[in-house]
VEXNU-672936 format. One record per residue (C-alpha): residue number from 1; x, y, z; residue in one letter. Coordinates in pm, whole numbers, plus 32768, in hexadecimal, padded with zeros to 4 digits. Example, Ala and Ser with C-alpha at 12.3 -4.5 7.8 and 13.67 -1.06 7.14 Angstrom:
! VEXNU-672936
<site nr="1" px="84CE" py="7E3E" pz="830C" rest="A"/>
<site nr="2" px="8557" py="7F96" pz="82CA" rest="S"/>
END
This chain:
! VEXNU-672936
<site nr="1" px="7028" py="3C6A" pz="C43A" rest="M"/>
<site nr="2" px="6EF8" py="3C4C" pz="C389" rest="S"/>
<site nr="3" px="6EE2" py="3AFE" pz="C2C5" rest="F"/>
<site nr="4" px="7042" py="3A78" pz="C269" rest="D"/>
<site nr="5" px="7047" py="38FC" pz="C21A" rest="L"/>
<site nr="6" px="7093" py="3823" pz="C103" rest="P"/>
<site nr="7" px="6F54" py="37AF" pz="C05E" rest="R"/>
<site nr="8" px="6EF9" py="3657" pz="BFCE" rest="N"/>
<site nr="9" px="7013" py="359B" pz="C074" rest="I"/>
<site nr="10" px="6FFF" py="34B8" pz="C1B9" rest="I"/>
<site nr="11" px="70DA" py="355B" pz="C2B8" rest="L"/>
<site nr="12" px="7164" py="34B9" pz="C3F5" rest="P"/>
<site nr="13" px="70F5" py="357F" pz="C524" rest="V"/>
<site nr="14" px="71B2" py="3553" pz="C679" rest="D"/>
<site nr="15" px="70D4" py="3650" pz="C736" rest="A"/>
<site nr="16" px="6F92" py="3726" pz="C6F7" rest="V"/>
<site nr="17" px="6FAC" py="3873" pz="C796" rest="D"/>
<site nr="18" px="6E58" py="391B" pz="C735" rest="V"/>
<site nr="19" px="6DE3" py="3A2E" pz="C828" rest="L"/>
<site nr="20" px="6C7C" py="3A77" pz="C87B" rest="L"/>
<site nr="21" px="6C52" py="3C03" pz="C864" rest="D"/>
<site nr="22" px="6B4E" py="3C81" pz="C945" rest="P"/>
<site nr="23" px="6B00" py="3DA6" pz="C84C" rest="S"/>
<site nr="24" px="69DB" py="3D81" pz="C72B" rest="L"/>
<site nr="25" px="6A73" py="3D02" pz="C600" rest="H"/>
<site nr="26" px="6A66" py="3E34" pz="C501" rest="P"/>
<site nr="27" px="697F" py="3D47" pz="C402" rest="F"/>
<site nr="28" px="68A9" py="3D38" pz="C4FA" rest="E"/>
<site nr="29" px="68A7" py="3E86" pz="C581" rest="R"/>
<site nr="30" px="6897" py="3F36" pz="C42D" rest="D"/>
<site nr="31" px="6757" py="3E60" pz="C387" rest="N"/>
<site nr="32" px="6658" py="3E4C" pz="C492" rest="Q"/>
<site nr="33" px="6527" py="3E93" pz="C3B3" rest="A"/>
<site nr="34" px="65C2" py="3DAA" pz="C286" rest="A"/>
<site nr="35" px="65F2" py="3C84" pz="C39E" rest="I"/>
<site nr="36" px="6497" py="3CAA" pz="C41E" rest="A"/>
<site nr="37" px="63F0" py="3CA0" pz="C2B4" rest="E"/>
<site nr="38" px="64BE" py="3B80" pz="C24A" rest="N"/>
<site nr="39" px="645E" py="3ACA" pz="C395" rest="W"/>
<site nr="40" px="62E6" py="3B16" pz="C345" rest="R"/>
<site nr="41" px="630F" py="3A62" pz="C1DD" rest="R"/>
<site nr="42" px="63E1" py="3948" pz="C25A" rest="E"/>
<site nr="43" px="62CE" py="38F1" pz="C374" rest="M"/>
<site nr="44" px="61BB" py="38F7" pz="C26E" rest="E"/>
<site nr="45" px="6274" py="37E6" pz="C1C8" rest="A"/>
<site nr="46" px="62F3" py="3725" pz="C2E1" rest="K"/>
<site nr="47" px="6223" py="376F" pz="C414" rest="P"/>
<site nr="48" px="62F3" py="3676" pz="C500" rest="A"/>
<site nr="49" px="6433" py="3770" pz="C4DF" rest="L"/>
<site nr="50" px="6491" py="37F1" pz="C639" rest="Y"/>
<site nr="51" px="6545" py="392B" pz="C667" rest="D"/>
<site nr="52" px="664C" py="38CC" pz="C74C" rest="G"/>
<site nr="53" px="67B2" py="393D" pz="C769" rest="T"/>
<site nr="54" px="68F5" py="38D3" pz="C6B6" rest="V"/>
<site nr="55" px="6A28" py="3972" pz="C66A" rest="V"/>
<site nr="56" px="6ACB" py="3A38" pz="C54A" rest="L"/>
<site nr="57" px="6C3F" py="3A60" pz="C4F1" rest="L"/>
<site nr="58" px="6CC8" py="3BC3" pz="C4C6" rest="S"/>
<site nr="59" px="6E1E" py="3B56" pz="C4AE" rest="A"/>
<site nr="60" px="6ED1" py="3A1D" pz="C465" rest="L"/>
<site nr="61" px="7030" py="39CD" pz="C41D" rest="A"/>
<site nr="62" px="7126" py="388A" pz="C403" rest="Y"/>
<site nr="63" px="7293" py="38D6" pz="C49F" rest="R"/>
<site nr="64" px="738C" py="37C7" pz="C518" rest="D"/>
<site nr="65" px="7275" py="36A4" pz="C4E7" rest="S"/>
<site nr="66" px="718E" py="3754" pz="C5BB" rest="R"/>
<site nr="67" px="7027" py="37FD" pz="C57C" rest="L"/>
<site nr="68" px="7017" py="3966" pz="C61A" rest="V"/>
<site nr="69" px="6EE7" py="3A3D" pz="C60D" rest="G"/>
<site nr="70" px="6DC7" py="3AF7" pz="C68B" rest="R"/>
<site nr="71" px="6C53" py="3A9C" pz="C695" rest="C"/>
<site nr="72" px="6B2C" py="3B45" pz="C704" rest="H"/>
<site nr="73" px="69DE" py="3AA2" pz="C774" rest="A"/>
<site nr="74" px="68A7" py="3AF7" pz="C694" rest="V"/>
<site nr="75" px="6748" py="3AAC" pz="C672" rest="K"/>
<site nr="76" px="66F7" py="397C" pz="C57A" rest="Y"/>
<site nr="77" px="6622" py="3A66" pz="C4B0" rest="S"/>
<site nr="78" px="6754" py="3B2E" pz="C481" rest="T"/>
<site nr="79" px="6809" py="39FB" pz="C401" rest="F"/>
<site nr="80" px="66F7" py="39A7" pz="C31A" rest="M"/>
<site nr="81" px="6717" py="3B17" pz="C26B" rest="L"/>
<site nr="82" px="68A4" py="3AE2" pz="C279" rest="W"/>
<site nr="83" px="6890" py="39A0" pz="C1A0" rest="R"/>
<site nr="84" px="67F9" py="3A6F" pz="C081" rest="K"/>
<site nr="85" px="68F3" py="3B69" pz="C098" rest="N"/>
<site nr="86" px="6A47" py="3AB6" pz="C0EE" rest="R"/>
<site nr="87" px="6B21" py="3B61" pz="BFFF" rest="E"/>
<site nr="88" px="6AB0" py="3CDC" pz="C060" rest="L"/>
<site nr="89" px="6A8C" py="3C80" pz="C1CF" rest="S"/>
<site nr="90" px="6BD1" py="3CCD" pz="C288" rest="G"/>
<site nr="91" px="6B89" py="3B8E" pz="C324" rest="A"/>
<site nr="92" px="6BD9" py="3A16" pz="C307" rest="E"/>
<site nr="93" px="6B71" py="38CB" pz="C3B0" rest="H"/>
<site nr="94" px="6C12" py="3798" pz="C44F" rest="A"/>
<site nr="95" px="6B8E" py="366E" pz="C4CC" rest="Y"/>
<site nr="96" px="6BFE" py="351C" pz="C543" rest="A"/>
<site nr="97" px="6BF8" py="33C4" pz="C4C4" rest="H"/>
<site nr="98" px="6C46" py="327C" pz="C598" rest="A"/>
<site nr="99" px="6CA3" py="3196" pz="C49F" rest="V"/>
<site nr="100" px="6BF6" py="3058" pz="C508" rest="L"/>
<site nr="101" px="6CBF" py="2F22" pz="C4B8" rest="V"/>
<site nr="102" px="6C36" py="2DDB" pz="C50D" rest="A"/>
<site nr="103" px="6CEE" py="2C9C" pz="C566" rest="G"/>
<site nr="104" px="6CD3" py="2C32" pz="C3F7" rest="D"/>
<site nr="105" px="6D81" py="2D7E" pz="C398" rest="N"/>
<site nr="106" px="6C3C" py="2DE0" pz="C2EB" rest="A"/>
<site nr="107" px="6BCC" py="2F46" pz="C318" rest="L"/>
<site nr="108" px="6A69" py="2FAA" pz="C3D1" rest="V"/>
<site nr="109" px="69C9" py="30E2" pz="C36E" rest="A"/>
<site nr="110" px="6867" py="3169" pz="C372" rest="I"/>
<site nr="111" px="6758" py="31D0" pz="C285" rest="R"/>
<site nr="112" px="66A7" py="331E" pz="C30C" rest="M"/>
<site nr="113" px="6535" py="3310" pz="C348" rest="G"/>
<site nr="114" px="642F" py="33A5" pz="C255" rest="S"/>
<site nr="115" px="63E2" py="34CE" pz="C33F" rest="H"/>
<site nr="116" px="6530" py="3546" pz="C365" rest="T"/>
<site nr="117" px="6600" py="3672" pz="C2AF" rest="V"/>
<site nr="118" px="66D0" py="3546" pz="C201" rest="N"/>
<site nr="119" px="65B2" py="3453" pz="C1BE" rest="A"/>
<site nr="120" px="662E" py="330E" pz="C126" rest="G"/>
<site nr="121" px="67BD" py="337A" pz="C11A" rest="R"/>
<site nr="122" px="68BC" py="327C" pz="C1AF" rest="V"/>
<site nr="123" px="69E4" py="32C6" pz="C274" rest="Y"/>
<site nr="124" px="6A5D" py="3270" pz="C3C6" rest="F"/>
<site nr="125" px="6981" py="32BF" pz="C4E5" rest="A"/>
<site nr="126" px="69EC" py="341F" pz="C54A" rest="A"/>
<site nr="127" px="694C" py="3580" pz="C5A2" rest="G"/>
<site nr="128" px="69B3" py="36DC" pz="C5AE" rest="S"/>
<site nr="129" px="6A7E" py="3749" pz="C6E3" rest="F"/>
<site nr="130" px="69C2" py="37C3" pz="C808" rest="E"/>
<site nr="131" px="6A20" py="3898" pz="C929" rest="P"/>
<site nr="132" px="69F3" py="3764" pz="C9EB" rest="I"/>
<site nr="133" px="6B34" py="36DD" pz="C942" rest="D"/>
<site nr="134" px="6C25" py="37E2" pz="C9D8" rest="F"/>
<site nr="135" px="6D17" py="37BB" pz="CAF5" rest="R"/>
<site nr="136" px="6D9E" py="3913" pz="CB8D" rest="D"/>
<site nr="137" px="6D57" py="39A3" pz="CA45" rest="G"/>
<site nr="138" px="6DFE" py="389A" pz="C970" rest="L"/>
<site nr="139" px="6D29" py="379A" pz="C88E" rest="V"/>
<site nr="140" px="6D3F" py="3621" pz="C8FF" rest="D"/>
<site nr="141" px="6D26" py="3584" pz="C7D1" rest="V"/>
<site nr="142" px="6D3A" py="3423" pz="C850" rest="D"/>
<site nr="143" px="6C0B" py="3489" pz="C94B" rest="F"/>
<site nr="144" px="6B3F" py="34FF" pz="C810" rest="N"/>
<site nr="145" px="6B7A" py="33BA" pz="C740" rest="M"/>
<site nr="146" px="6B1B" py="32D1" pz="C863" rest="I"/>
<site nr="147" px="69F1" py="33BE" pz="C8BE" rest="R"/>
<site nr="148" px="6969" py="33CA" pz="C748" rest="E"/>
<site nr="149" px="6994" py="3248" pz="C6F2" rest="V"/>
<site nr="150" px="68EB" py="31F1" pz="C839" rest="G"/>
<site nr="151" px="67BD" py="32D4" pz="C813" rest="E"/>
<site nr="152" px="6785" py="3273" pz="C69A" rest="E"/>
<site nr="153" px="67E6" py="30FC" pz="C694" rest="T"/>
<site nr="154" px="67E9" py="308B" pz="C7F9" rest="G"/>
<site nr="155" px="694B" py="3000" pz="C7EE" rest="I"/>
<site nr="156" px="6A3F" py="3062" pz="C905" rest="D"/>
<site nr="157" px="6B8A" py="30BF" pz="C88B" rest="L"/>
<site nr="158" px="6C2B" py="3128" pz="C9C6" rest="S"/>
<site nr="159" px="6CE2" py="2FD1" pz="C9FB" rest="A"/>
<site nr="160" px="6D2E" py="2FA7" pz="C876" rest="A"/>
<site nr="161" px="6E97" py="2FA8" pz="C80A" rest="R"/>
<site nr="162" px="6EFA" py="30FE" pz="C781" rest="R"/>
<site nr="163" px="6FE5" py="316B" pz="C66B" rest="G"/>
<site nr="164" px="7116" py="3206" pz="C6FA" rest="R"/>
<site nr="165" px="70B1" py="3362" pz="C648" rest="R"/>
<site nr="166" px="6FD0" py="3414" pz="C59A" rest="Y"/>
<site nr="167" px="6FAE" py="3457" pz="C41C" rest="H"/>
<site nr="168" px="6F0F" py="357D" pz="C372" rest="A"/>
<site nr="169" px="6E7D" py="35A2" pz="C21C" rest="L"/>
<site nr="170" px="6E1A" py="371A" pz="C1CB" rest="S"/>
<site nr="171" px="6D49" py="3771" pz="C076" rest="T"/>
<site nr="172" px="6C84" py="3887" pz="C015" rest="A"/>
<site nr="173" px="6B53" py="37FC" pz="C0E3" rest="S"/>
<site nr="174" px="6C15" py="37DE" pz="C237" rest="G"/>
<site nr="175" px="6D22" py="370E" pz="C2F2" rest="T"/>
<site nr="176" px="6CE0" py="35AD" pz="C379" rest="V"/>
<site nr="177" px="6DBF" py="354A" pz="C48F" rest="I"/>
<site nr="178" px="6DBA" py="33DD" pz="C4AE" rest="F"/>
<site nr="179" px="6E5B" py="32B1" pz="C56D" rest="R"/>
<site nr="180" px="6E27" py="312F" pz="C55F" rest="R"/>
<site nr="181" px="6D8B" py="3097" pz="C672" rest="Y"/>
<site nr="182" px="6D9F" py="2F25" pz="C66E" rest="R"/>
<site nr="183" px="6CA6" py="2E39" pz="C714" rest="V"/>
<site nr="184" px="6CAB" py="2CAF" pz="C71A" rest="A"/>
<site nr="185" px="6B59" py="2C5A" pz="C68F" rest="E"/>
<site nr="186" px="6B45" py="2C13" pz="C508" rest="P"/>
<site nr="187" px="6A7A" py="2D27" pz="C44B" rest="A"/>
<site nr="188" px="6936" py="2C4E" pz="C43E" rest="D"/>
<site nr="189" px="6918" py="2C31" pz="C5A3" rest="E"/>
<site nr="190" px="6955" py="2DA5" pz="C5C9" rest="I"/>
<site nr="191" px="684B" py="2DDD" pz="C4C7" rest="S"/>
<site nr="192" px="675A" py="2CFA" pz="C56A" rest="R"/>
<site nr="193" px="6789" py="2DD6" pz="C6C0" rest="R"/>
<site nr="194" px="676E" py="2F0D" pz="C625" rest="I"/>
<site nr="195" px="661F" py="2EA7" pz="C56A" rest="G"/>
<site nr="196" px="6592" py="2E31" pz="C6BB" rest="A"/>
<site nr="197" px="65FE" py="2F87" pz="C747" rest="F"/>
<site nr="198" px="653D" py="3047" pz="C625" rest="V"/>
<site nr="199" px="6403" py="2F56" pz="C65B" rest="A"/>
<site nr="200" px="63DC" py="2F9F" pz="C7B9" rest="A"/>
<site nr="201" px="63FE" py="3131" pz="C782" rest="E"/>
<site nr="202" px="62E8" py="3200" pz="C776" rest="N"/>
<site nr="203" px="6377" py="3301" pz="C68A" rest="E"/>
<site nr="204" px="64D4" py="325F" pz="C608" rest="P"/>
<site nr="205" px="65B4" py="3347" pz="C56F" rest="E"/>
<site nr="206" px="6622" py="3250" pz="C47C" rest="I"/>
<site nr="207" px="6592" py="3155" pz="C388" rest="E"/>
<site nr="208" px="6670" py="304C" pz="C3E5" rest="G"/>
<site nr="209" px="67D4" py="2FC2" pz="C3B0" rest="P"/>
<site nr="210" px="68A2" py="2F9A" pz="C26E" rest="V"/>
<site nr="211" px="69B1" py="2EA8" pz="C267" rest="I"/>
<site nr="212" px="6AE3" py="2EED" pz="C16D" rest="I"/>
<site nr="213" px="6BB6" py="2DC7" pz="C120" rest="R"/>
<site nr="214" px="6CDB" py="2E35" pz="C042" rest="H"/>
<site nr="215" px="6D3D" py="2F9F" pz="BF7E" rest="A"/>
<site nr="216" px="6C4B" py="2F62" pz="BE65" rest="D"/>
<site nr="217" px="6B25" py="2F08" pz="BF43" rest="D"/>
<site nr="218" px="6A9E" py="305E" pz="BF14" rest="L"/>
<site nr="219" px="6923" py="3071" pz="BF8F" rest="P"/>
<site nr="220" px="681D" py="314B" pz="BEE1" rest="D"/>
<site nr="221" px="6812" py="329B" pz="BFA9" rest="G"/>
<site nr="222" px="696B" py="329B" pz="C009" rest="L"/>
<site nr="223" px="69DF" py="3400" pz="C062" rest="M"/>
<site nr="224" px="6AFF" py="348B" pz="BF8D" rest="G"/>
<site nr="225" px="6BF8" py="3488" pz="C0A6" rest="H"/>
<site nr="226" px="6BDF" py="3321" pz="C103" rest="M"/>
<site nr="227" px="6C7C" py="3295" pz="BFD9" rest="K"/>
<site nr="228" px="6DE1" py="330B" pz="C032" rest="P"/>
<site nr="229" px="6D9F" py="3288" pz="C1A6" rest="L"/>
<site nr="230" px="6D2C" py="3147" pz="C12F" rest="I"/>
<site nr="231" px="6E53" py="3112" pz="C03B" rest="E"/>
<site nr="232" px="6F42" py="319B" pz="C143" rest="W"/>
<site nr="233" px="6EC5" py="3080" pz="C21A" rest="H"/>
<site nr="234" px="6EDC" py="2F5F" pz="C138" rest="F"/>
<site nr="235" px="7035" py="2FE6" pz="C0B5" rest="A"/>
<site nr="236" px="7096" py="2F24" pz="C1DB" rest="G"/>
<site nr="237" px="714B" py="3051" pz="C28A" rest="S"/>
<site nr="238" px="71C2" py="2FDD" pz="C3F1" rest="D"/>
<site nr="239" px="726B" py="3122" pz="C454" rest="E"/>
<site nr="240" px="713B" py="318A" pz="C544" rest="D"/>
<site nr="241" px="7140" py="3011" pz="C607" rest="L"/>
END
């Protein structure tokens, strides 16, 4: 199967069937010395980094409006070396975005903290899939989205109105799986709540919230994959409601 899906186009996704393979990812298995040396350099630059566990894909395909694939748990240090060798690694990355829509239809994103790998970058609160996000071997995308948003912003999306289906955008840098989550409060109130949460954290992961009010409202530091998602939302598509 390898990697077989259209690139640079937003795809409707009715189901995500990505299995967690218990075997070592070939990239991690074959690059132990390089992973260790790269991690040493990364830690010199950003000592707050933590070598936890994330997952990397070894296969992903788009079939009949479904994402079907296989992934493996790897060390974060493996992920960091992979980021520098994407095209030659035989691996790809998938992650999820809860597109947080306020009651006034504005979007609420976040800016990452200065101690993180993506310092200063703006995107929807998100994180890589981890083994905790899998149920009976299959990824639970909704669980991942709610968990990551809660951890980073303090906002609980478990009761939010969800889009009917997921969507995905696959580019050379990875595949983002996303869905709208609508809450009643206006963007300014959500921003206030996130700001209060961040201020109370000892080591917050994010710098703070970023409100996006229209398709041309593109903040400094916006990640490249975000512009198509913003345009998609403000185009007024209601197919996922």
